[in-house]
N, C-alpha and C positions, 0 to 999 in steps of 0.2 A: 147179841148171840146168834139170832137167824142168821144176820150175814156173815158169822165167821163161819158156820156151816156150810151155807151156800160156796163161799170162796174154799174152804178145804175142801168140799165135797167136789167141785169143780176139777181143782187142784189135781187130785187124787185120779181124777176119773179120765183125765184128757192130758195123759204125760207126752203120747206121741205127737199131739199138737202144739203144747209148747215148744219141743223139741223143734218142729217143725219152725215155727215162728222164729225161733233164735237162732236157726241156720238160716234162714231168710234174711234176717236182721244183718247178720254179719257177713253175708255176701253181698248185700245193698252195701254195705260200708267199705267192704276192700272193693268193689267197684266203683264208688264215688272216689276212693283215694286213686284210682288206676285212670280214672278220667283226667285228676289232677296233675298226673304224673305227666313230665316231659315227655313227651311223643316224638319230637320233632329229631332228635338226635337217634333216635333206633331206625326210622323209616327212610328210605331212600328220597331224595328230595329230585323231582323233574325240573329239566331246565327248560325254559320256554324261550321264544323270541320275541325279541324288542320290535313292535312296531311304532311309527312315527306317530306321538300323540297319546299313546298309551300310559295310562296314569299308573307310576308307582307309588309304593308305599313302603319307603327304606326308613327303617329307624337306626340302623346299624349295619356298615358294610363291614364284612367280614375278610374279604379277598377280591381282588381285580386280577385277571389274567391277561395280558395283552395279545393282541395276534401273533401267530408265528411268525409272521410276516413284518412285523413292527418297524423293524429296522429300513423297509422300502417303502417308496413312496405311492402304497397302493392302499386300498381300503382291506378290511381283514374284519374278523370277528374275535372279538374280547368276551371275558366271561366275568360276570359278576357273582358274588355270593353276599347274600345281605339278609338280617333279620329285618321283619316287617314290625309295625306297632302292635300287633296282636302276639309277638314272641314266635311267630313261624319262620324255620328257615325258607329263603328262597334261592332258587339260581336264574339266572337271565345271561342271554347271548344277547350280543348286539355289534353292530358294526361299527367299525373307527378307521380312522384316517391313519395310514401309519406316520412313522416321524420322517417328514420330508427336510431334510437338511440340507443347505446348501453346499454342492459338491465342487 
């Protein structure tokens, strides 16, 4: 009986505190859902330049854009968009030899 009185008295006395705790719990839950959301599609992806020996973590290639001078027998800059093993979308520019055909 004494425990029931303490609990009911505490609940009646501090409704503002209960409300604050409930609001904080809801905010924490919503924040955790936001952290789980896929932010890769909403944020711009910056392109980096590949350097020889640089380790790449490629899980899936999305697209490859050949150099603009691909038909020439010259080195040009190609562009690759890929997803790494953590699910992050990445972009990289790299040097590629053009298509040198016998003419």
